[in-house]
C-alpha positions as a printed NumPy array, in Angstrom:
array([[ 64.797,  55.347, 145.594],
       [ 67.062,  57.835, 147.784],
       [ 70.824,  57.878, 147.664],
       [ 73.017,  56.379, 150.575],
       [ 74.137,  58.927, 153.184],
       [ 76.494,  60.763, 152.512],
       [ 77.793,  60.376, 156.309],
       [ 77.385,  56.276, 156.475],
       [ 79.236,  56.224, 153.289],
       [ 81.947,  57.655, 154.978],
       [ 81.212,  55.755, 157.84 ],
       [ 81.847,  52.351, 156.008],
       [ 85.032,  53.873, 154.607],
       [ 86.743,  54.32 , 157.864],
       [ 88.597,  51.835, 158.089],
       [ 89.491,  51.465, 154.195],
       [ 93.288,  50.786, 154.027],
       [ 95.29 ,  52.375, 150.99 ],
       [ 97.75 ,  50.427, 149.065],
       [ 99.525,  53.188, 147.348],
       [ 99.89 ,  57.378, 147.598],
       [ 97.44 ,  58.075, 144.794],
       [ 95.143,  55.127, 145.494],
       [ 91.719,  56.296, 145.439],
       [ 89.332,  53.206, 145.638],
       [ 88.215,  51.014, 148.822],
       [ 91.3  ,  48.381, 149.496],
       [ 89.339,  45.325, 148.119],
       [ 89.543,  46.231, 144.581],
       [ 92.101,  46.586, 142.244],
       [ 92.161,  49.43 , 140.39 ],
       [ 90.515,  52.8  , 139.871],
       [ 88.827,  51.465, 136.556],
       [ 87.084,  48.99 , 138.325],
       [ 85.689,  52.071, 140.754],
       [ 84.63 ,  54.837, 138.004],
       [ 82.948,  51.776, 135.884],
       [ 80.099,  51.108, 138.794],
       [ 78.329,  53.63 , 140.424],
       [ 78.174,  51.702, 143.835],
       [ 82.029,  52.465, 143.748],
       [ 81.406,  55.719, 142.271],
       [ 79.454,  57.13 , 145.354],
       [ 81.865,  55.074, 147.956],
       [ 84.981,  57.283, 146.292],
       [ 82.824,  60.627, 146.959],
       [ 82.434,  59.354, 150.614],
       [ 85.998,  58.618, 151.317],
       [ 86.266,  62.68 , 150.071],
       [ 83.821,  63.903, 152.207],
       [ 85.362,  61.846, 155.05 ],
       [ 88.568,  63.548, 154.617],
       [ 86.46 ,  67.486, 156.175],
       [ 88.057,  69.175, 158.921],
       [ 86.537,  67.493, 162.411],
       [ 88.189,  70.048, 165.573],
       [ 85.45 ,  68.703, 168.039],
       [ 87.712,  67.188, 170.51 ],
       [ 91.138,  68.589, 168.607],
       [ 93.999,  69.625, 170.613],
       [ 94.424,  72.887, 168.221],
       [ 93.189,  74.891, 171.098],
       [ 96.244,  74.313, 172.81 ],
       [ 97.858,  75.74 , 170.141],
       [ 96.13 ,  78.893, 170.712],
       [ 95.331,  81.483, 173.754],
       [ 92.347,  79.396, 174.632],
       [ 93.907,  76.221, 176.733],
       [ 96.51 ,  74.53 , 178.507],
       [ 97.118,  70.891, 177.152],
       [ 98.215,  68.809, 180.321],
       [ 98.325,  65.346, 179.218],
       [102.005,  65.59 , 179.369],
       [102.239,  61.864, 178.527],
       [100.221,  62.248, 175.526],
       [101.737,  62.686, 172.337],
       [ 98.853,  65.226, 171.161],
       [100.42 ,  66.986, 174.13 ],
       [104.141,  66.676, 173.373],
       [102.718,  68.274, 169.615],
       [101.168,  71.408, 171.404],
       [104.129,  72.079, 173.975],
       [106.61 ,  71.882, 170.57 ],
       [104.396,  74.569, 168.53 ],
       [103.966,  76.604, 171.286],
       [107.441,  76.749, 172.429],
       [108.63 ,  77.298, 168.84 ],
       [110.624,  74.668, 168.948],
       [108.466,  72.626, 165.487],
       [110.277,  72.97 , 162.207],
       [109.595,  72.559, 158.387],
       [110.908,  68.896, 158.755],
       [108.737,  68.745, 162.504],
       [105.823,  70.706, 161.99 ],
       [102.843,  68.74 , 164.013],
       [100.279,  71.403, 161.973],
       [101.371,  70.173, 158.51 ],
       [ 99.171,  68.469, 155.798],
       [100.665,  69.579, 152.337],
       [101.164,  65.351, 151.691],
       [ 97.91 ,  64.526, 152.738],
       [ 95.877,  67.472, 151.379],
       [ 97.631,  66.863, 148.031],
       [ 96.758,  63.163, 147.979],
       [ 93.125,  64.388, 149.19 ],
       [ 93.263,  67.04 , 145.215],
       [ 94.76 ,  64.576, 143.784],
       [ 91.608,  61.661, 144.348],
       [ 89.112,  64.604, 143.59 ],
       [ 90.337,  65.547, 140.537],
       [ 90.061,  61.556, 139.29 ],
       [ 86.86 ,  61.677, 140.267],
       [ 85.659,  65.241, 139.04 ],
       [ 87.242,  63.367, 135.669],
       [ 85.558,  60.786, 135.459],
       [ 81.95 ,  61.009, 137.297],
       [ 80.331,  62.064, 134.146],
       [ 81.14 ,  59.09 , 132.031],
       [ 80.46 ,  56.153, 134.98 ],
       [ 77.97 ,  54.013, 133.346],
       [ 74.301,  53.367, 135.523],
       [ 71.692,  51.376, 135.819],
       [ 69.453,  51.802, 133.16 ],
       [ 65.844,  52.34 , 135.133],
       [ 67.669,  54.593, 137.382],
       [ 69.173,  57.014, 134.538],
       [ 66.585,  59.652, 135.451],
       [ 67.889,  59.457, 139.729],
       [ 71.107,  59.754, 138.135],
       [ 70.947,  62.709, 135.613],
       [ 70.325,  64.824, 138.687],
       [ 72.199,  63.286, 141.466],
       [ 75.8  ,  62.521, 139.081],
       [ 76.31 ,  66.428, 138.252],
       [ 75.314,  67.347, 141.862],
       [ 78.449,  64.598, 143.147],
       [ 80.876,  66.625, 140.689],
       [ 79.482,  69.497, 142.112],
       [ 80.611,  67.991, 145.895],
       [ 83.955,  67.108, 144.362],
       [ 84.286,  69.882, 143.163],
       [ 83.614,  72.039, 146.567],
       [ 86.142,  69.468, 148.655],
       [ 88.449,  69.949, 146.734],
       [ 88.411,  73.439, 147.014],
       [ 88.192,  73.101, 150.76 ],
       [ 90.998,  70.875, 150.688],
       [ 93.196,  74.401, 149.148],
       [ 91.564,  76.13 , 151.515],
       [ 93.344,  74.179, 154.055],
       [ 96.651,  74.764, 152.114],
       [ 96.071,  78.488, 151.569],
       [ 95.499,  78.99 , 155.267],
       [ 98.453,  77.261, 156.512],
       [100.871,  77.639, 153.708],
       [ 99.683,  80.861, 151.648],
       [100.929,  80.408, 148.258],
       [100.383,  76.356, 146.799],
       [100.307,  74.716, 143.592],
       [ 96.96 ,  74.425, 142.441],
       [ 96.46 ,  71.063, 140.199],
       [ 94.09 ,  69.823, 138.602],
       [ 94.994,  67.388, 136.194],
       [ 94.049,  63.54 , 136.937],
       [ 96.388,  62.445, 134.171],
       [ 98.898,  59.932, 135.943],
       [102.679,  61.35 , 135.27 ],
       [105.448,  58.944, 134.989],
       [107.845,  59.739, 137.477],
       [110.882,  59.205, 135.375],
       [109.768,  62.333, 133.287],
       [111.592,  64.402, 136.546],
       [110.196,  67.857, 133.966],
       [106.556,  66.937, 134.654],
       [107.063,  66.733, 138.563],
       [108.11 ,  69.631, 139.212],
       [105.101,  72.323, 139.905],
       [105.338,  76.439, 140.959],
       [103.903,  77.987, 143.765],
       [100.968,  79.908, 142.5  ],
       [100.133,  82.748, 143.991],
       [ 97.545,  83.963, 146.964],
       [ 95.854,  86.046, 144.786],
       [ 95.756,  83.137, 142.637],
       [ 95.039,  80.358, 144.869],
       [ 91.617,  82.289, 146.783],
       [ 90.811,  83.391, 142.87 ],
       [ 90.85 ,  79.502, 142.012],
       [ 88.599,  78.722, 145.333],
       [ 86.088,  81.18 , 145.239],
       [ 85.85 ,  80.379, 141.263],
       [ 84.813,  77.089, 141.892],
       [ 83.098,  78.598, 144.7  ],
       [ 80.695,  80.396, 142.601],
       [ 80.243,  78.184, 140.02 ],
       [ 79.312,  74.948, 141.816],
       [ 76.698,  77.401, 144.299],
       [ 74.456,  77.194, 140.644],
       [ 74.736,  73.382, 140.474],
       [ 73.603,  72.61 , 144.367],
       [ 70.437,  72.625, 145.947],
       [ 69.851,  74.737, 148.676],
       [ 68.756,  71.818, 151.512],
       [ 68.669,  68.483, 151.317],
       [ 66.082,  65.905, 152.822],
       [ 66.846,  64.359, 156.15 ],
       [ 68.647,  61.477, 154.72 ],
       [ 71.316,  63.723, 152.394],
       [ 71.956,  65.902, 155.644],
       [ 75.994,  66.345, 155.331],
       [ 76.04 ,  66.977, 152.   ],
       [ 77.349,  69.832, 150.333],
       [ 74.864,  72.703, 149.414],
       [ 74.446,  75.816, 147.61 ],
       [ 75.026,  77.71 , 151.669],
       [ 78.527,  75.321, 152.301],
       [ 79.812,  76.522, 149.237],
       [ 78.922,  80.151, 149.39 ],
       [ 80.374,  80.039, 152.919],
       [ 83.667,  78.517, 151.522],
       [ 83.679,  81.002, 149.203],
       [ 82.958,  84.009, 152.379],
       [ 85.207,  82.542, 154.528],
       [ 88.145,  82.235, 151.641],
       [ 87.991,  85.847, 150.845],
       [ 87.85 ,  86.908, 154.184],
       [ 91.02 ,  85.642, 155.212],
       [ 92.407,  87.093, 151.824],
       [ 91.335,  90.455, 153.283],
       [ 93.208,  90.568, 156.338],
       [ 96.794,  91.683, 157.252],
       [ 98.624,  88.27 , 156.453],
       [ 97.348,  88.052, 153.038],
       [ 96.966,  92.235, 152.113],
       [ 99.509,  94.262, 152.282],
       [102.252,  92.216, 154.528],
       [105.816,  93.484, 153.947],
       [107.035,  90.435, 155.07 ],
       [106.574,  87.738, 152.165],
       [106.843,  90.802, 149.529],
       [110.044,  89.317, 148.834],
       [109.397,  85.689, 148.199],
       [109.088,  85.012, 144.213],
       [109.469,  81.739, 142.272],
       [112.693,  81.247, 140.793],
       [111.338,  83.327, 137.539],
       [110.345,  86.151, 139.473],
       [106.862,  85.741, 139.517],
       [105.586,  87.253, 142.635],
       [104.027,  84.09 , 145.331],
       [102.936,  87.71 , 147.976],
       [101.624,  90.629, 147.075],
       [102.803,  93.315, 149.146],
       [ 99.866,  96.303, 148.609],
       [ 97.255,  96.67 , 150.657],
       [ 93.647,  96.367, 148.805],
       [ 90.706,  98.033, 150.583],
       [ 88.763,  96.795, 147.931],
       [ 88.976,  93.216, 149.042],
       [ 87.21 ,  93.44 , 152.07 ],
       [ 84.341,  94.68 , 150.298],
       [ 84.429,  91.633, 148.605],
       [ 84.434,  89.536, 151.762],
       [ 81.573,  91.044, 152.865],
       [ 79.689,  91.142, 149.784],
       [ 80.372,  87.26 , 149.787],
       [ 78.86 ,  86.895, 153.215],
       [ 75.838,  88.37 , 152.215],
       [ 75.119,  86.364, 149.442],
       [ 75.286,  83.779, 152.643],
       [ 72.903,  85.656, 154.582],
       [ 70.566,  86.586, 151.787],
       [ 69.579,  82.86 , 150.927],
       [ 67.003,  83.188, 154.071],
       [ 67.482,  79.212, 154.528],
       [ 69.542,  79.821, 157.693],
       [ 68.503,  80.822, 161.094],
       [ 70.687,  81.694, 164.955],
       [ 69.742,  78.783, 166.59 ],
       [ 66.97 ,  80.142, 169.197],
       [ 64.707,  77.398, 170.844],
       [ 65.34 ,  78.658, 174.666],
       [ 64.79 ,  82.544, 174.436],
       [ 64.442,  83.049, 177.67 ],
       [ 67.304,  80.781, 179.044],
       [ 70.473,  82.793, 177.238],
       [ 73.257,  79.922, 178.65 ],
       [ 70.85 ,  77.231, 177.118],
       [ 70.456,  78.756, 174.092],
       [ 73.756,  79.226, 173.104],
       [ 74.632,  75.414, 174.484],
       [ 72.34 ,  73.507, 173.151],
       [ 73.194,  73.819, 169.765],
       [ 76.307,  72.432, 170.282],
       [ 75.295,  69.193, 171.967],
       [ 72.34 ,  68.659, 169.483],
       [ 71.985,  67.55 , 166.122],
       [ 71.643,  71.545, 165.239],
       [ 70.25 ,  71.804, 161.58 ],
       [ 68.689,  75.577, 161.567],
       [ 72.081,  77.902, 162.364],
       [ 74.744,  75.156, 160.67 ],
       [ 75.702,  75.448, 157.207],
       [ 77.745,  72.039, 156.913],
       [ 78.4  ,  69.576, 159.957],
       [ 80.758,  66.885, 159.72 ],
       [ 78.358,  64.5  , 160.967],
       [ 79.328,  62.31 , 163.808],
       [ 77.434,  59.207, 165.359],
       [ 76.574,  59.044, 168.884],
       [ 78.93 ,  58.911, 171.211],
       [ 80.606,  59.777, 174.54 ],
       [ 84.221,  59.765, 174.1  ],
       [ 84.506,  63.867, 173.834],
       [ 82.743,  63.774, 177.676],
       [ 84.607,  61.529, 179.145],
       [ 87.655,  63.104, 177.567],
       [ 86.392,  66.806, 178.964],
       [ 84.819,  65.976, 182.13 ],
       [ 86.861,  66.876, 185.413],
       [ 88.018,  63.892, 186.901],
       [ 86.573,  63.924, 190.561],
       [ 84.308,  60.671, 191.467],
       [ 81.051,  61.872, 190.32 ],
       [ 82.224,  63.181, 186.756],
       [ 84.423,  60.337, 185.981],
       [ 86.044,  62.554, 183.034],
       [ 89.538,  63.048, 182.162],
       [ 89.55 ,  66.77 , 181.69 ],
       [ 91.968,  66.864, 178.704],
       [ 92.227,  70.618, 178.201],
       [ 92.674,  73.397, 180.598],
       [ 91.42 ,  76.436, 179.262],
       [ 93.308,  79.847, 179.783],
       [ 92.282,  82.968, 182.689],
       [ 93.326,  84.742, 179.372],
       [ 90.698,  83.258, 177.222],
       [ 88.08 ,  83.309, 180.531],
       [ 88.668,  86.713, 181.08 ],
       [ 87.921,  87.488, 177.644],
       [ 83.897,  86.707, 178.237],
       [ 82.573,  90.262, 178.863],
       [ 80.059,  91.303, 182.279],
       [ 76.514,  91.264, 181.057],
       [ 75.917,  94.942, 180.65 ],
       [ 78.732,  94.286, 177.637],
       [ 81.352,  96.221, 179.349],
       [ 84.797,  93.551, 178.697],
       [ 85.848,  93.448, 182.958],
       [ 88.872,  95.727, 182.935],
       [ 86.722,  98.556, 181.666],
       [ 85.542, 101.747, 184.048],
       [ 82.119, 101.256, 185.343],
       [ 81.887,  97.248, 184.479],
       [ 81.037,  96.535, 187.473],
       [ 84.178,  93.711, 187.734],
       [ 84.895,  92.526, 191.494],
       [ 88.157,  90.717, 192.088],
       [ 87.43 ,  89.542, 195.392],
       [ 83.954,  88.383, 197.221],
       [ 82.12 ,  85.651, 196.439],
       [ 78.222,  85.471, 195.291],
       [ 75.247,  83.056, 196.377],
       [ 72.427,  82.399, 193.299],
       [ 71.57 ,  80.322, 190.392],
       [ 73.272,  79.006, 187.658],
       [ 72.392,  76.366, 184.854],
       [ 73.794,  72.833, 185.332],
       [ 72.733,  71.561, 181.327],
       [ 69.354,  70.587, 182.676],
       [ 67.89 ,  73.262, 185.207],
       [ 68.744,  76.198, 187.394],
       [ 70.436,  75.147, 190.528],
       [ 71.097,  77.339, 193.481],
       [ 75.049,  77.9  , 193.806],
       [ 76.675,  79.288, 196.667],
       [ 80.23 ,  80.686, 197.043],
       [ 81.187,  81.784, 193.446],
       [ 83.786,  83.834, 193.303],
       [ 82.784,  87.272, 191.59 ],
       [ 85.125,  86.743, 188.85 ],
       [ 81.649,  84.847, 187.101],
       [ 79.445,  87.381, 188.412],
       [ 76.984,  88.708, 186.   ],
       [ 79.066,  87.812, 183.208],
       [ 78.75 ,  87.092, 179.419],
       [ 75.785,  83.793, 179.304],
       [ 78.345,  82.266, 177.009],
       [ 81.266,  81.798, 179.851],
       [ 78.474,  79.733, 181.503],
       [ 77.676,  77.695, 178.929],
       [ 81.659,  77.197, 177.677],
       [ 83.868,  76.864, 180.62 ],
       [ 83.722,  75.304, 183.905],
       [ 84.983,  76.464, 187.348],
       [ 85.175,  76.299, 190.951],
       [ 82.048,  75.3  , 192.517],
       [ 80.202,  75.52 , 189.068],
       [ 77.241,  72.653, 188.583],
       [ 76.97 ,  69.929, 185.998],
       [ 74.142,  67.533, 186.104],
       [ 73.852,  68.021, 189.473],
       [ 70.991,  65.153, 190.029],
       [ 73.744,  62.802, 188.768],
       [ 76.94 ,  64.577, 190.338],
       [ 75.21 ,  65.528, 193.627],
       [ 78.131,  68.538, 193.888],
       [ 79.538,  71.175, 192.377],
       [ 82.89 ,  71.339, 190.714],
       [ 86.225,  71.64 , 193.1  ],
       [ 89.428,  72.51 , 191.643],
       [ 91.082,  74.03 , 194.003],
       [ 93.793,  72.296, 196.155],
       [ 92.515,  69.841, 198.406],
       [ 93.867,  67.554, 200.577],
       [ 97.401,  66.095, 201.475],
       [ 97.954,  65.79 , 197.585],
       [ 94.957,  67.798, 196.143],
       [ 93.736,  64.659, 195.902],
       [ 90.45 ,  65.383, 196.435],
       [ 89.534,  67.579, 194.394],
       [ 88.494,  67.917, 191.131],
       [ 92.076,  68.753, 189.526],
       [ 95.11 ,  67.011, 190.172],
       [ 95.825,  63.694, 190.678],
       [ 99.586,  63.257, 191.99 ],
       [101.26 ,  61.35 , 189.428],
       [ 98.824,  60.739, 187.037],
       [ 98.455,  62.461, 183.806],
       [ 94.733,  63.08 , 182.306],
       [ 93.469,  65.063, 184.802],
       [ 92.264,  68.385, 185.443],
       [ 94.853,  70.315, 187.523],
       [ 94.819,  73.759, 186.708],
       [ 91.041,  75.326, 187.686],
       [ 89.258,  75.054, 184.409],
       [ 87.128,  72.441, 182.025],
       [ 85.638,  72.99 , 178.786],
       [ 82.134,  72.776, 178.834],
       [ 80.935,  73.746, 175.424],
       [ 79.829,  70.924, 173.401],
       [ 79.544,  68.531, 176.492],
       [ 75.878,  66.71 , 176.113],
       [ 73.899,  66.602, 179.557],
       [ 72.205,  63.484, 178.267],
       [ 75.093,  61.182, 178.98 ],
       [ 75.836,  60.923, 183.114],
       [ 79.559,  58.934, 183.373],
       [ 78.76 ,  58.486, 186.226],
       [ 75.937,  55.898, 185.931],
       [ 77.251,  55.166, 182.282],
       [ 73.837,  56.019, 180.958],
       [ 72.862,  58.363, 178.116],
       [ 75.124,  59.308, 175.038],
       [ 76.863,  62.284, 173.082],
       [ 74.552,  62.919, 170.331],
       [ 76.488,  66.135, 167.474],
       [ 78.491,  66.914, 165.   ],
       [ 80.698,  69.414, 164.273],
       [ 79.541,  72.664, 162.694],
       [ 82.511,  73.321, 159.609],
       [ 80.421,  76.485, 158.75 ],
       [ 77.18 ,  77.929, 161.129],
       [ 74.888,  80.839, 160.784],
       [ 76.885,  82.92 , 163.501],
       [ 80.546,  83.208, 162.136],
       [ 78.897,  84.533, 158.75 ],
       [ 77.48 ,  87.272, 160.812],
       [ 80.883,  87.862, 162.402],
       [ 82.731,  87.384, 159.375],
       [ 80.066,  90.387, 157.622],
       [ 81.136,  92.993, 160.388],
       [ 84.167,  92.251, 160.643],
       [ 85.015,  93.085, 156.23 ],
       [ 82.982,  96.176, 156.809],
       [ 84.234,  97.256, 159.111],
       [ 87.043,  97.099, 157.743],
       [ 86.137,  98.636, 154.633],
       [ 84.648, 101.54 , 155.781],
       [ 86.261, 105.051, 157.587],
       [ 83.761, 104.407, 160.843],
       [ 81.509, 101.602, 161.369],
       [ 77.482, 102.215, 161.122],
       [ 74.633,  99.846, 161.24 ],
       [ 75.885,  97.533, 158.925],
       [ 78.956,  96.47 , 160.798],
       [ 76.361,  97.001, 164.103],
       [ 72.767,  95.074, 162.717],
       [ 75.134,  91.175, 162.558],
       [ 77.436,  91.338, 165.186],
       [ 74.533,  92.224, 167.791],
       [ 72.246,  89.784, 166.07 ],
       [ 74.739,  87.309, 167.204],
       [ 74.447,  89.383, 171.254],
       [ 71.079,  89.057, 171.645],
       [ 70.789,  85.9  , 170.919],
       [ 72.106,  85.216, 174.649],
       [ 71.058,  88.377, 175.904],
       [ 73.994,  90.704, 175.384],
       [ 73.387,  94.151, 174.998],
       [ 73.698,  95.823, 171.687],
       [ 76.385,  97.83 , 170.117],
       [ 78.197, 100.429, 170.617],
       [ 78.001, 100.982, 173.84 ],
       [ 81.426, 102.472, 174.536],
       [ 82.648, 105.535, 173.206],
       [ 85.298, 103.136, 171.216],
       [ 83.035, 101.076, 169.951],
       [ 82.491, 104.089, 167.419],
       [ 85.49 , 103.971, 165.826],
       [ 87.335, 101.441, 163.179],
       [ 90.019, 100.179, 165.975],
       [ 87.58 ,  99.9  , 168.815],
       [ 85.275,  97.981, 166.467],
       [ 87.511,  95.768, 165.456],
       [ 88.32 ,  94.741, 169.282],
       [ 85.53 ,  94.525, 170.014],
       [ 84.522,  91.886, 166.599],
       [ 87.444,  89.853, 167.063],
       [ 87.095,  89.309, 170.772],
       [ 83.586,  88.614, 169.778],
       [ 85.039,  85.98 , 167.317],
       [ 86.903,  84.46 , 170.439],
       [ 83.776,  83.443, 173.03 ],
       [ 81.6  ,  82.772, 170.14 ],
       [ 83.63 ,  80.435, 168.18 ],
       [ 85.32 ,  79.363, 171.007],
       [ 86.716,  76.002, 170.382],
       [ 85.435,  75.336, 167.1  ],
       [ 88.666,  75.939, 165.747],
       [ 88.781,  79.377, 165.172],
       [ 91.172,  81.117, 167.308],
       [ 94.158,  79.634, 166.081],
       [ 93.796,  80.813, 162.6  ],
       [ 91.941,  84.443, 163.206],
       [ 94.897,  85.543, 165.264],
       [ 97.477,  84.448, 162.695],
       [ 95.377,  85.993, 159.595],
       [ 94.858,  89.353, 162.198],
       [ 98.525,  88.855, 162.536],
       [ 98.19 ,  89.473, 166.317],
       [ 99.571,  86.329, 167.528],
       [102.994,  87.894, 168.008],
       [101.338,  89.452, 170.836],
       [ 98.366,  86.918, 172.101],
       [100.29 ,  84.162, 171.374],
       [104.451,  85.417, 172.957],
       [104.787,  85.04 , 176.301],
       [103.232,  83.708, 179.606],
       [100.515,  82.049, 179.892],
       [ 98.188,  81.562, 183.084],
       [ 96.498,  79.204, 184.683],
       [ 94.539,  79.511, 188.334],
       [ 96.725,  78.442, 191.755],
       [ 95.809,  74.96 , 191.723],
       [ 98.575,  73.759, 193.463],
       [ 99.784,  76.159, 195.413],
       [102.764,  75.76 , 197.504],
       [103.037,  74.809, 201.416],
       [103.896,  78.341, 202.027],
       [101.234,  79.439, 200.857],
       [ 98.711,  77.212, 202.811],
       [100.383,  77.746, 205.478],
       [100.244,  81.732, 205.189],
       [ 96.139,  81.312, 205.149],
       [ 96.412,  80.511, 208.714],
       [ 93.885,  77.64 , 208.299],
       [ 94.332,  74.142, 207.998],
       [ 96.229,  73.376, 205.108],
       [ 94.909,  70.025, 204.174],
       [ 90.83 ,  72.034, 203.903],
       [ 89.109,  72.961, 200.747],
       [ 89.047,  76.099, 202.921],
       [ 92.882,  76.542, 202.486],
       [ 92.886,  75.736, 198.583],
       [ 89.622,  78.291, 197.787],
       [ 91.383,  81.01 , 200.16 ],
       [ 94.42 ,  81.243, 197.441],
       [ 93.034,  79.265, 194.39 ],
       [ 91.856,  82.856, 192.92 ],
       [ 95.27 ,  83.515, 191.827],
       [ 96.924,  83.275, 187.623],
       [ 99.806,  81.867, 187.79 ],
       [101.837,  80.805, 184.813],
       [102.081,  77.479, 183.409],
       [103.406,  78.068, 179.717],
       [105.914,  80.816, 178.745],
       [105.144,  80.444, 174.806],
       [107.256,  81.256, 172.076],
       [105.766,  83.281, 168.365],
       [107.797,  85.095, 166.285],
       [107.346,  86.623, 162.564],
       [108.109,  83.429, 160.447],
       [104.952,  81.303, 162.463],
       [102.643,  83.342, 160.728],
       [102.75 ,  80.671, 157.864],
       [103.816,  76.962, 157.512],
       [107.371,  75.746, 155.968],
       [107.135,  74.237, 153.345],
       [107.879,  70.868, 154.43 ],
       [111.999,  70.231, 153.482],
       [111.161,  66.832, 152.254],
       [108.87 ,  68.552, 149.504],
       [111.555,  71.095, 148.379],
       [114.118,  68.439, 148.212],
       [111.34 ,  66.526, 145.607],
       [110.839,  69.293, 143.619],
       [113.377,  73.002, 143.5  ],
       [110.897,  74.674, 141.849],
       [108.846,  75.318, 145.502],
       [110.278,  78.418, 147.431],
       [110.394,  78.358, 151.081],
       [108.12 ,  81.158, 152.923],
       [109.765,  84.02 , 155.044],
       [111.616,  82.531, 158.196],
       [112.197,  78.984, 157.13 ]])
């Protein structure tokens, strides 16, 4: 008999309510004693922990970065993004704060870990649970480690709590905790992942897909060590003065090159498992070869998927607004992201010899999600670019499900209010007013125009391409000069979409030059997967890329601009004539204190042992 699929259990618990702060049981049961006296209820408690895994599909976090702009101006998600981007958030109002929630999850995990061994099982299923109970415990330890990673990447040094016993709130001393150092937090996560990796299987059968595997444990270890080796946590003098009241330093201020080697070795552990491969079923179509993994349930490259049921919510939120698409275009990719995609010869667009043209148009073929279609009047901005651009972003006159839409996307201003295009509808939020839409993760199986089909996708919490790029990054930082250990896995990611291998430029042979290449490769390969927000912080480049003006297309031109074209200002031709120009949509604020989030003030009020992060 097979165990109940964990994603089905998680779904059952989606609507379960909590009666109290540390409640770990479904609402219809009175005590956790009942839960841990019934193996079926215990499995449901584990499913609840699974439900706390990250899911950035359709989240707003890309709008907190130089990836997108959130223009649903009357939506709470947009308001939070504006607040974050303008630097107006604080230690009492942080849209990305998860301190309390994660410690609740950790508490539930601690209780599960301490009690699973003693949960009684039916006598006729003793052999079955002799295998599964140790796995359940290992899975819960992984989930707890993942919860700590979520805290670590936000706050750095955090208290490590593994005790499952109830604490009398009247015993004040026992309710107070100190922050553990960054090294202690990292070592805890790594030790947990290392220990449980020997207890977890390499893979699961179809009924169990979505459960933690050995690869997932090692991937979390690799990601944690990569973050720990990065400038934010490795030799950062900004935080060297932060200490507990007993004098314990929480952030080491001394650079340790060997941390990069540990990160590289951890990534190589995942690679050497030999059970994952880059998703590549369409080698003759590099656009589809990349795009399809994000709207199918891929389990070849995906190391740990967040299982998501069939649905069309993501599509409805992100498709263009126009009549054939009937979407709401929640997030507008920024010009800065579009410009990050290289030419298909491997040259950045601003590199001499790239062949990039800022004027003129071309005609040819573009992939519409189902097949190649003849297109025309495409700006040279989008000619001969990295195939991942075409798979990830919709732009003026690009095509999506042309059999259903019957026409390309039109973002340029058109009509007396611009309302005839797929952009701005005067006075209405939830449209696509600034020239681009997200295409990645959209499912070509779904035709919103006729409301047929559905999306069948998961969210990749870990996938092999990230591990390859992490290995390349760590080796580049460890070596004095990049060699094939850096280029090999970076180039495997590029080869999947027929991009030329590196090195190509003279600077690619230098640590600094290759660092820029790797950072850009992560930017385009992992776009809209929730990585960019954390990457620019751990690299400590956010003060450059998230501080200042960000740009969209000129899809809301002035009457003067349209008149100057000499064309009828209500025509599509006039709108297109002034469209290809970056315009500032927002001037963002990022200062040194924003690299780490503040410990919430209400937590410090409750526990004065918790010292605050730099600048807060």
